[in-house]
C-alpha positions in Angstrom: -140.3 250.3 217.7 -139.0 246.9 216.6 -136.0 247.3 219.0 -138.4 248.0 221.9 -140.4 245.0 221.1 -137.4 242.7 221.2 -136.6 244.1 224.6 -140.2 243.5 225.8 -139.8 239.8 224.9 -136.5 239.5 226.8 -137.7 241.5 229.8 -141.0 239.8 229.8 -139.2 236.4 230.2 -137.1 237.8 233.1 -140.3 239.2 234.7 -141.9 235.7 234.7 -138.8 234.4 236.5 -139.1 237.0 239.2 -142.9 236.8 239.6 -143.8 235.7 243.1 -147.6 235.8 242.6 -147.6 232.0 242.1 -146.0 231.4 245.4 -142.4 230.7 246.4 -140.2 229.2 243.7 -139.3 225.6 243.8 -135.8 224.9 245.0 -134.7 223.6 241.6 -136.1 226.7 239.7 -132.8 228.5 239.7 -131.9 231.9 241.1 -134.6 234.5 241.6 -134.0 237.6 239.5 -135.4 240.9 240.6 -135.4 242.9 237.4 -138.4 245.2 236.9 -139.4 245.8 233.3 -141.0 249.1 234.3 -137.5 250.4 235.1 -136.7 250.2 231.4 -137.9 253.0 229.1 -138.1 250.6 226.1 -140.6 248.4 227.9 -142.7 251.3 229.1 -142.8 252.7 225.5 -143.7 249.3 224.0 -146.4 248.8 226.6 -147.9 252.2 225.9 -147.7 251.6 222.2 -149.4 248.2 222.6 -152.3 249.7 224.7 -152.8 252.5 222.2 -152.8 250.0 219.3 -155.4 247.9 221.0 -157.6 251.0 221.6 -157.2 252.1 218.0 -157.9 248.6 216.7 -161.1 248.6 218.6 -162.2 252.0 217.3 -161.2 251.3 213.7 -163.0 248.0 213.7 -166.2 250.1 213.3 -164.8 250.9 209.8 -163.8 247.3 209.2 -160.1 248.1 209.6 -157.2 247.3 211.9 -154.6 249.9 212.8 -152.1 248.2 210.6 -154.5 248.3 207.6 -155.4 252.0 208.4 -151.7 252.8 208.5 -151.0 251.0 205.2 -153.9 252.8 203.5 -152.6 256.2 204.9 -149.1 255.5 203.6 -150.3 254.3 200.2 -152.7 257.3 200.0 -149.9 259.7 200.8 -147.4 258.1 198.4 -149.3 256.2 195.7 -147.1 253.7 193.9 -145.2 252.3 196.9 -143.7 248.9 196.6 -144.3 246.2 199.2 -140.8 246.7 200.4 -141.3 250.5 200.8 -144.5 249.8 202.7 -142.7 247.3 205.0 -140.1 250.0 205.9 -142.8 252.6 206.6 -144.8 250.1 208.7 -141.7 249.0 210.6 -142.2 245.4 209.7 -140.9 242.7 207.4 -141.7 242.3 203.7 -143.2 238.9 204.5 -145.7 240.5 207.0 -146.5 243.2 204.5 -147.1 240.7 201.8 -149.8 239.0 203.9 -151.3 242.4 204.7 -151.3 243.4 201.1 -152.9 240.1 200.0 -155.7 240.6 202.5 -156.2 244.2 201.5 -156.2 243.3 197.8 -158.8 240.6 198.5 -160.9 243.1 200.4 -160.7 245.5 197.5 -159.0 248.3 199.5 -155.9 248.5 197.3 -154.8 247.6 193.9 -151.5 246.8 192.2 -150.6 248.9 189.2 -148.1 247.6 186.6 -144.8 249.5 186.8 -141.9 249.5 184.4 -140.4 246.1 183.5 -138.4 244.6 186.4 -139.8 247.1 188.8 -142.0 246.0 191.8 -145.7 246.4 191.2 -146.9 249.7 192.6 -149.6 249.8 195.3 -152.5 252.3 195.0 -155.7 252.9 196.8 -158.9 251.6 195.2 -162.1 253.7 195.5 -163.1 251.5 198.4 -159.8 252.0 200.1 -160.0 255.8 199.7 -163.5 255.8 201.1 -162.5 253.6 204.1 -159.4 255.7 204.8 -161.4 259.0 204.7 -164.1 257.5 207.0 -161.6 256.0 209.5 -159.2 259.0 209.7 -161.4 261.1 212.0 -162.0 258.0 214.2 -158.2 257.4 214.5 -157.5 261.0 215.3 -160.3 261.3 217.9 -159.3 258.0 219.6 -155.6 258.9 219.8 -156.4 262.4 221.2 -158.7 260.9 223.8 -156.1 258.4 224.9 -153.4 261.0 225.0 -155.5 263.5 226.9 -154.2 261.9 230.1 -150.9 263.8 229.4 -150.7 267.5 229.8 -150.3 269.3 226.4 -146.8 270.7 227.3 -145.7 267.3 228.5 -147.1 265.7 225.4 -145.1 268.1 223.2 -142.0 267.4 225.2 -142.4 263.6 224.8 -143.0 264.1 221.1 -139.8 266.1 220.7 -137.8 263.7 222.8 -139.0 260.7 220.8 -138.3 262.4 217.5 -134.8 263.2 218.9 -134.3 259.6 220.0 -135.4 258.3 216.6 -133.0 260.7 214.8 -130.2 259.6 217.1 -130.9 256.0 216.5 -130.5 256.5 212.8 -134.1 256.8 211.4 -133.9 260.6 211.1 
């Protein structure tokens, strides 16, 4: 998804150049480009992901979590002992961003760091509060995603899922 996000930024800039809603461009504004971001699959995928993330963030807020926190808890719960770098790879983000997330989750008492072997990264595990939050939020996340995706016919949804798995494998994250 990181690649798609980079395309969104680039195409979003081009879209602003082509936007005529503010009236005709000034003569010194340069050439008008007519490139529609909705013609690019990466933009449409990123837009759909963004809208789903906003919906899930709103639903998970009832549990005091963001989608990013919920996802981190789910990964740590599935694989206790992850390092921050492991978690960053799983969340498709940078170690720096995960460090900030981990610090917030440690402060909130959702996770803890266990001492690992000497010279090994400290392992992340769920605290009791984190386990409770994850269990409480899991049904909400599932229901919210199902409701959002109900706009797509089940056969089409399965086809999209297969196609995206194939694309992910082809791009090297098999």
